[in-house]
N, C-alpha and C positions, 0 to 999 in steps of 0.2 A: 409443644408447638411443632408444626410441620415446617421443616427446612427445605426438603426436596418434595414438591408436590408431585412431579413426575413419576417418581418412584415410592411416594408415600413414606418418606423416611423422616423421622422425629428428630428433635434436638437430643432427646434421651437416648435413642439409638446411637447417634453419633458420640455422645458422651461415653456410652458403654464400649463402643469400638476403641475409643481412644483410650480409656482405661485399660483394655485388653491389649494394646500395642500399636493400635493405628497411629501414625505420626504425620501423615501428609493426605492431601487430597487425593493422590494416587491410591493410597491405601484405603481410603474411604470408597473411592470408585470401585475398587476391586471387590471389597467386602459388602457395600450396600448399594452400589449403583449410582450413588451421589454424583451430580453434575455429568451424567453421561447422556442425558437427553438434550434439554434446552441450555443448560449451564447457569441459569439465573441464581441458583442456590450456592454456587461455589463460593462466594466471599462470606456468606453466613456460615457455611460448613467449616471453612478455615477459622473463622472466629471462635466456633466451638471447640475446634481442636487447640487453639491457643489458650483458651480458658482452662482446659484440663491440664495442658502441659505446664502452665505457669503456676499451677497449684491454687487456682481459685476454686477452692472446694464448693462454695456456695453456688456457684455458676454450674458446677457439673452435678448437682442434686436436682432430680426431677421434681416438679411442682406437683403437689397433691392438691386436688379440689375436694377432698372428701370431708 
């Protein structure tokens, strides 16, 4: 699912960045450009970070429709 439409960033990309060490919205902004345009995605991006860092492994798994 797209989290940041302005920069075409998906939740999967955010989960991957979080697993690679991103721990704040500032990190996501630097690495992916999240919340650097309109900012509407900031709360959803932070929620994605929380899910990964709180150990919710199922939330961090990308959904496959194959």
